[in-house]
PyMOL commands that place a pseudoatom at each C-alpha (Angstrom):
pseudoatom trace, name=CA, resn=MET, resi=1, chain=A, elem=C, hetatm=0, pos=[40.954, 130.998, 38.537]
pseudoatom trace, name=CA, resn=SER, resi=2, chain=A, elem=C, hetatm=0, pos=[39.464, 132.473, 41.398]
pseudoatom trace, name=CA, resn=PRO, resi=3, chain=A, elem=C, hetatm=0, pos=[41.339, 134.219, 44.614]
pseudoatom trace, name=CA, resn=GLU, resi=4, chain=A, elem=C, hetatm=0, pos=[40.577, 130.927, 46.808]
pseudoatom trace, name=CA, resn=ASN, resi=5, chain=A, elem=C, hetatm=0, pos=[43.027, 129.072, 44.090]
pseudoatom trace, name=CA, resn=PRO, resi=6, chain=A, elem=C, hetatm=0, pos=[45.516, 131.912, 43.724]
pseudoatom trace, name=CA, resn=VAL, resi=7, chain=A, elem=C, hetatm=0, pos=[48.269, 131.698, 41.304]
pseudoatom trace, name=CA, resn=HIS, resi=8, chain=A, elem=C, hetatm=0, pos=[51.600, 130.549, 42.742]
pseudoatom trace, name=CA, resn=GLY, resi=9, chain=A, elem=C, hetatm=0, pos=[55.507, 131.168, 42.221]
pseudoatom trace, name=CA, resn=ALA, resi=10, chain=A, elem=C, hetatm=0, pos=[55.499, 134.357, 40.016]
pseudoatom trace, name=CA, resn=SER, resi=11, chain=A, elem=C, hetatm=0, pos=[58.358, 137.001, 40.118]
pseudoatom trace, name=CA, resn=ILE, resi=12, chain=A, elem=C, hetatm=0, pos=[56.688, 140.082, 41.199]
pseudoatom trace, name=CA, resn=LEU, resi=13, chain=A, elem=C, hetatm=0, pos=[58.016, 143.510, 41.515]
pseudoatom trace, name=CA, resn=ILE, resi=14, chain=A, elem=C, hetatm=0, pos=[56.010, 146.036, 43.672]
pseudoatom trace, name=CA, resn=VAL, resi=15, chain=A, elem=C, hetatm=0, pos=[56.985, 149.776, 43.305]
pseudoatom trace, name=CA, resn=ASP, resi=16, chain=A, elem=C, hetatm=0, pos=[55.443, 152.092, 45.814]
pseudoatom trace, name=CA, resn=ASP, resi=17, chain=A, elem=C, hetatm=0, pos=[56.917, 154.983, 47.841]
pseudoatom trace, name=CA, resn=GLU, resi=18, chain=A, elem=C, hetatm=0, pos=[55.094, 153.780, 51.046]
pseudoatom trace, name=CA, resn=PRO, resi=19, chain=A, elem=C, hetatm=0, pos=[56.889, 151.043, 52.619]
pseudoatom trace, name=CA, resn=GLU, resi=20, chain=A, elem=C, hetatm=0, pos=[53.618, 149.878, 54.818]
pseudoatom trace, name=CA, resn=VAL, resi=21, chain=A, elem=C, hetatm=0, pos=[51.792, 149.348, 51.442]
pseudoatom trace, name=CA, resn=ALA, resi=22, chain=A, elem=C, hetatm=0, pos=[54.725, 147.737, 49.726]
pseudoatom trace, name=CA, resn=SER, resi=23, chain=A, elem=C, hetatm=0, pos=[55.347, 145.455, 52.360]
pseudoatom trace, name=CA, resn=LEU, resi=24, chain=A, elem=C, hetatm=0, pos=[51.418, 144.289, 52.806]
pseudoatom trace, name=CA, resn=LEU, resi=25, chain=A, elem=C, hetatm=0, pos=[51.696, 143.564, 49.113]
pseudoatom trace, name=CA, resn=ALA, resi=26, chain=A, elem=C, hetatm=0, pos=[54.689, 141.507, 49.576]
pseudoatom trace, name=CA, resn=GLU, resi=27, chain=A, elem=C, hetatm=0, pos=[53.073, 139.709, 52.313]
pseudoatom trace, name=CA, resn=ILE, resi=28, chain=A, elem=C, hetatm=0, pos=[49.901, 138.966, 50.302]
pseudoatom trace, name=CA, resn=LEU, resi=29, chain=A, elem=C, hetatm=0, pos=[51.777, 137.767, 47.883]
pseudoatom trace, name=CA, resn=GLU, resi=30, chain=A, elem=C, hetatm=0, pos=[54.536, 135.665, 49.655]
pseudoatom trace, name=CA, resn=GLU, resi=31, chain=A, elem=C, hetatm=0, pos=[51.695, 133.922, 51.137]
pseudoatom trace, name=CA, resn=ASP, resi=32, chain=A, elem=C, hetatm=0, pos=[51.130, 132.575, 47.581]
pseudoatom trace, name=CA, resn=GLU, resi=33, chain=A, elem=C, hetatm=0, pos=[54.569, 131.709, 46.932]
pseudoatom trace, name=CA, resn=HIS, resi=34, chain=A, elem=C, hetatm=0, pos=[55.474, 134.276, 44.525]
pseudoatom trace, name=CA, resn=ARG, resi=35, chain=A, elem=C, hetatm=0, pos=[59.043, 135.772, 44.579]
pseudoatom trace, name=CA, resn=VAL, resi=36, chain=A, elem=C, hetatm=0, pos=[58.706, 139.327, 45.519]
pseudoatom trace, name=CA, resn=GLU, resi=37, chain=A, elem=C, hetatm=0, pos=[61.021, 142.695, 45.484]
pseudoatom trace, name=CA, resn=THR, resi=38, chain=A, elem=C, hetatm=0, pos=[60.135, 146.119, 46.289]
pseudoatom trace, name=CA, resn=ALA, resi=39, chain=A, elem=C, hetatm=0, pos=[61.498, 149.508, 44.737]
pseudoatom trace, name=CA, resn=GLY, resi=40, chain=A, elem=C, hetatm=0, pos=[60.383, 152.742, 46.388]
pseudoatom trace, name=CA, resn=ASN, resi=41, chain=A, elem=C, hetatm=0, pos=[59.693, 154.484, 42.856]
pseudoatom trace, name=CA, resn=GLY, resi=42, chain=A, elem=C, hetatm=0, pos=[59.872, 154.240, 39.505]
pseudoatom trace, name=CA, resn=VAL, resi=43, chain=A, elem=C, hetatm=0, pos=[63.477, 155.188, 38.875]
pseudoatom trace, name=CA, resn=ALA, resi=44, chain=A, elem=C, hetatm=0, pos=[64.329, 152.286, 41.256]
pseudoatom trace, name=CA, resn=ALA, resi=45, chain=A, elem=C, hetatm=0, pos=[62.088, 149.839, 39.293]
pseudoatom trace, name=CA, resn=LEU, resi=46, chain=A, elem=C, hetatm=0, pos=[63.945, 150.710, 36.046]
pseudoatom trace, name=CA, resn=ASP, resi=47, chain=A, elem=C, hetatm=0, pos=[67.270, 149.578, 37.949]
pseudoatom trace, name=CA, resn=LYS, resi=48, chain=A, elem=C, hetatm=0, pos=[65.493, 146.317, 39.108]
pseudoatom trace, name=CA, resn=LEU, resi=49, chain=A, elem=C, hetatm=0, pos=[64.070, 145.789, 35.354]
pseudoatom trace, name=CA, resn=ARG, resi=50, chain=A, elem=C, hetatm=0, pos=[67.739, 146.170, 33.890]
pseudoatom trace, name=CA, resn=ASP, resi=51, chain=A, elem=C, hetatm=0, pos=[69.174, 143.616, 36.425]
pseudoatom trace, name=CA, resn=GLY, resi=52, chain=A, elem=C, hetatm=0, pos=[66.365, 141.092, 36.302]
pseudoatom trace, name=CA, resn=THR, resi=53, chain=A, elem=C, hetatm=0, pos=[63.258, 139.646, 34.766]
pseudoatom trace, name=CA, resn=TYR, resi=54, chain=A, elem=C, hetatm=0, pos=[59.651, 139.887, 36.274]
pseudoatom trace, name=CA, resn=ASP, resi=55, chain=A, elem=C, hetatm=0, pos=[56.416, 137.856, 35.402]
pseudoatom trace, name=CA, resn=LEU, resi=56, chain=A, elem=C, hetatm=0, pos=[54.371, 141.245, 36.615]
pseudoatom trace, name=CA, resn=ILE, resi=57, chain=A, elem=C, hetatm=0, pos=[54.844, 144.873, 37.991]
pseudoatom trace, name=CA, resn=ILE, resi=58, chain=A, elem=C, hetatm=0, pos=[52.733, 146.146, 40.636]
pseudoatom trace, name=CA, resn=SER, resi=59, chain=A, elem=C, hetatm=0, pos=[52.834, 149.705, 40.679]
pseudoatom trace, name=CA, resn=ASP, resi=60, chain=A, elem=C, hetatm=0, pos=[51.552, 152.988, 42.480]
pseudoatom trace, name=CA, resn=LEU, resi=61, chain=A, elem=C, hetatm=0, pos=[50.454, 155.523, 40.554]
pseudoatom trace, name=CA, resn=LYS, resi=62, chain=A, elem=C, hetatm=0, pos=[51.801, 158.527, 42.521]
pseudoatom trace, name=CA, resn=MET, resi=63, chain=A, elem=C, hetatm=0, pos=[55.398, 158.590, 43.836]
pseudoatom trace, name=CA, resn=PRO, resi=64, chain=A, elem=C, hetatm=0, pos=[58.433, 161.211, 43.846]
pseudoatom trace, name=CA, resn=HIS, resi=65, chain=A, elem=C, hetatm=0, pos=[61.142, 160.745, 41.233]
pseudoatom trace, name=CA, resn=LEU, resi=66, chain=A, elem=C, hetatm=0, pos=[59.057, 158.942, 38.565]
pseudoatom trace, name=CA, resn=ASP, resi=67, chain=A, elem=C, hetatm=0, pos=[55.373, 158.224, 38.872]
pseudoatom trace, name=CA, resn=GLY, resi=68, chain=A, elem=C, hetatm=0, pos=[53.441, 155.236, 37.611]
pseudoatom trace, name=CA, resn=PRO, resi=69, chain=A, elem=C, hetatm=0, pos=[52.529, 156.804, 34.298]
pseudoatom trace, name=CA, resn=GLY, resi=70, chain=A, elem=C, hetatm=0, pos=[56.391, 157.859, 33.879]
pseudoatom trace, name=CA, resn=LEU, resi=71, chain=A, elem=C, hetatm=0, pos=[57.274, 154.073, 34.683]
pseudoatom trace, name=CA, resn=TYR, resi=72, chain=A, elem=C, hetatm=0, pos=[54.723, 152.732, 32.336]
pseudoatom trace, name=CA, resn=ARG, resi=73, chain=A, elem=C, hetatm=0, pos=[55.821, 155.138, 29.258]
pseudoatom trace, name=CA, resn=GLU, resi=74, chain=A, elem=C, hetatm=0, pos=[59.687, 153.809, 30.130]
pseudoatom trace, name=CA, resn=VAL, resi=75, chain=A, elem=C, hetatm=0, pos=[58.525, 150.075, 30.534]
pseudoatom trace, name=CA, resn=ALA, resi=76, chain=A, elem=C, hetatm=0, pos=[56.848, 150.754, 27.090]
pseudoatom trace, name=CA, resn=ARG, resi=77, chain=A, elem=C, hetatm=0, pos=[60.203, 151.752, 25.796]
pseudoatom trace, name=CA, resn=ARG, resi=78, chain=A, elem=C, hetatm=0, pos=[62.572, 149.836, 27.299]
pseudoatom trace, name=CA, resn=HIS, resi=79, chain=A, elem=C, hetatm=0, pos=[60.882, 146.521, 27.932]
pseudoatom trace, name=CA, resn=PRO, resi=80, chain=A, elem=C, hetatm=0, pos=[58.005, 146.448, 25.738]
pseudoatom trace, name=CA, resn=GLN, resi=81, chain=A, elem=C, hetatm=0, pos=[57.245, 142.877, 26.450]
pseudoatom trace, name=CA, resn=MET, resi=82, chain=A, elem=C, hetatm=0, pos=[56.332, 143.823, 29.948]
pseudoatom trace, name=CA, resn=ILE, resi=83, chain=A, elem=C, hetatm=0, pos=[53.777, 146.583, 29.203]
pseudoatom trace, name=CA, resn=ARG, resi=84, chain=A, elem=C, hetatm=0, pos=[50.751, 144.466, 29.681]
pseudoatom trace, name=CA, resn=ARG, resi=85, chain=A, elem=C, hetatm=0, pos=[52.340, 142.789, 32.796]
pseudoatom trace, name=CA, resn=MET, resi=86, chain=A, elem=C, hetatm=0, pos=[51.758, 145.790, 34.628]
pseudoatom trace, name=CA, resn=ILE, resi=87, chain=A, elem=C, hetatm=0, pos=[49.106, 146.219, 37.333]
pseudoatom trace, name=CA, resn=PHE, resi=88, chain=A, elem=C, hetatm=0, pos=[48.338, 149.502, 39.098]
pseudoatom trace, name=CA, resn=VAL, resi=89, chain=A, elem=C, hetatm=0, pos=[47.036, 150.517, 42.576]
pseudoatom trace, name=CA, resn=THR, resi=90, chain=A, elem=C, hetatm=0, pos=[45.273, 153.621, 43.215]
pseudoatom trace, name=CA, resn=GLY, resi=91, chain=A, elem=C, hetatm=0, pos=[44.182, 155.638, 45.634]
pseudoatom trace, name=CA, resn=ASP, resi=92, chain=A, elem=C, hetatm=0, pos=[40.781, 156.756, 47.077]
pseudoatom trace, name=CA, resn=THR, resi=93, chain=A, elem=C, hetatm=0, pos=[40.560, 160.050, 44.675]
pseudoatom trace, name=CA, resn=LEU, resi=94, chain=A, elem=C, hetatm=0, pos=[41.880, 160.043, 41.253]
pseudoatom trace, name=CA, resn=GLY, resi=95, chain=A, elem=C, hetatm=0, pos=[42.403, 163.410, 39.472]
pseudoatom trace, name=CA, resn=PRO, resi=96, chain=A, elem=C, hetatm=0, pos=[41.557, 163.709, 35.977]
pseudoatom trace, name=CA, resn=ALA, resi=97, chain=A, elem=C, hetatm=0, pos=[45.170, 163.071, 34.605]
pseudoatom trace, name=CA, resn=SER, resi=98, chain=A, elem=C, hetatm=0, pos=[45.435, 159.740, 36.261]
pseudoatom trace, name=CA, resn=ALA, resi=99, chain=A, elem=C, hetatm=0, pos=[42.067, 158.745, 35.466]
pseudoatom trace, name=CA, resn=GLU, resi=100, chain=A, elem=C, hetatm=0, pos=[42.836, 159.329, 31.838]
pseudoatom trace, name=CA, resn=PHE, resi=101, chain=A, elem=C, hetatm=0, pos=[46.068, 157.275, 31.853]
pseudoatom trace, name=CA, resn=LEU, resi=102, chain=A, elem=C, hetatm=0, pos=[44.317, 154.400, 33.165]
pseudoatom trace, name=CA, resn=ARG, resi=103, chain=A, elem=C, hetatm=0, pos=[41.487, 154.947, 30.624]
pseudoatom trace, name=CA, resn=ARG, resi=104, chain=A, elem=C, hetatm=0, pos=[44.363, 155.261, 28.130]
pseudoatom trace, name=CA, resn=SER, resi=105, chain=A, elem=C, hetatm=0, pos=[46.463, 152.678, 29.295]
pseudoatom trace, name=CA, resn=ALA, resi=106, chain=A, elem=C, hetatm=0, pos=[43.982, 150.015, 29.895]
pseudoatom trace, name=CA, resn=ALA, resi=107, chain=A, elem=C, hetatm=0, pos=[46.294, 148.597, 32.599]
pseudoatom trace, name=CA, resn=PRO, resi=108, chain=A, elem=C, hetatm=0, pos=[44.553, 146.562, 35.327]
pseudoatom trace, name=CA, resn=THR, resi=109, chain=A, elem=C, hetatm=0, pos=[44.293, 148.480, 38.627]
pseudoatom trace, name=CA, resn=PHE, resi=110, chain=A, elem=C, hetatm=0, pos=[42.886, 147.970, 42.262]
pseudoatom trace, name=CA, resn=GLY, resi=111, chain=A, elem=C, hetatm=0, pos=[42.231, 150.398, 44.936]
pseudoatom trace, name=CA, resn=LYS, resi=112, chain=A, elem=C, hetatm=0, pos=[43.630, 151.590, 48.071]
pseudoatom trace, name=CA, resn=PRO, resi=113, chain=A, elem=C, hetatm=0, pos=[42.644, 150.123, 50.644]
pseudoatom trace, name=CA, resn=PHE, resi=114, chain=A, elem=C, hetatm=0, pos=[42.841, 147.109, 48.988]
pseudoatom trace, name=CA, resn=GLU, resi=115, chain=A, elem=C, hetatm=0, pos=[41.942, 143.454, 50.449]
pseudoatom trace, name=CA, resn=PRO, resi=116, chain=A, elem=C, hetatm=0, pos=[43.956, 140.451, 49.710]
pseudoatom trace, name=CA, resn=ALA, resi=117, chain=A, elem=C, hetatm=0, pos=[41.268, 138.618, 47.372]
pseudoatom trace, name=CA, resn=ASP, resi=118, chain=A, elem=C, hetatm=0, pos=[41.040, 142.010, 45.155]
pseudoatom trace, name=CA, resn=VAL, resi=119, chain=A, elem=C, hetatm=0, pos=[45.043, 141.716, 44.703]
pseudoatom trace, name=CA, resn=ARG, resi=120, chain=A, elem=C, hetatm=0, pos=[44.873, 137.708, 43.726]
pseudoatom trace, name=CA, resn=ARG, resi=121, chain=A, elem=C, hetatm=0, pos=[41.964, 138.301, 41.400]
pseudoatom trace, name=CA, resn=VAL, resi=122, chain=A, elem=C, hetatm=0, pos=[43.829, 141.073, 39.459]
pseudoatom trace, name=CA, resn=ILE, resi=123, chain=A, elem=C, hetatm=0, pos=[47.090, 139.221, 39.418]
pseudoatom trace, name=CA, resn=SER, resi=124, chain=A, elem=C, hetatm=0, pos=[45.461, 135.923, 38.489]
pseudoatom trace, name=CA, resn=GLN, resi=125, chain=A, elem=C, hetatm=0, pos=[43.518, 137.843, 35.371]
pseudoatom trace, name=CA, resn=VAL, resi=126, chain=A, elem=C, hetatm=0, pos=[46.844, 139.346, 34.429]
pseudoatom trace, name=CA, resn=LEU, resi=127, chain=A, elem=C, hetatm=0, pos=[49.221, 135.970, 34.751]
pseudoatom trace, name=CA, resn=HIS, resi=128, chain=A, elem=C, hetatm=0, pos=[46.606, 133.876, 32.802]
pseudoatom trace, name=CA, resn=ALA, resi=129, chain=A, elem=C, hetatm=0, pos=[46.110, 136.417, 30.108]
pseudoatom trace, name=CA, resn=ARG, resi=130, chain=A, elem=C, hetatm=0, pos=[49.927, 136.600, 29.043]
pseudoatom trace, name=CA, resn=SER, resi=131, chain=A, elem=C, hetatm=0, pos=[49.908, 132.528, 28.862]
for i in range(1, 131): cmd.bond("trace and resi %d" % i, "trace and resi %d" % (i + 1))
show_as sticks, trace
zoom trace
């Protein structure tokens, strides 16, 4: 499926400590009729995962309280069925630890700044892979 024909209607949790980034992602996803919730860090995301179900989790790597790699480990432990439904948003510079985490996890990523087509492409790939 191409970005021009995006997947519609998924339930997606956005985890990002930057409200502007979370809002922009939500806007892009809501255009494609996805149901979107946001969390400002990994701890808040775990609370939402306890109370609801999601088709995808899109998480920033660097956040206070519980970062992306920490959230990934907790999702693997508490919600293992979700581990292959995680996508990470990366900043323009990746430190060695972040790069190694992404390599080991093999989680899909897209970078900041992002274009709507990039977001839709990655989401489509992950949603189709789970089918």
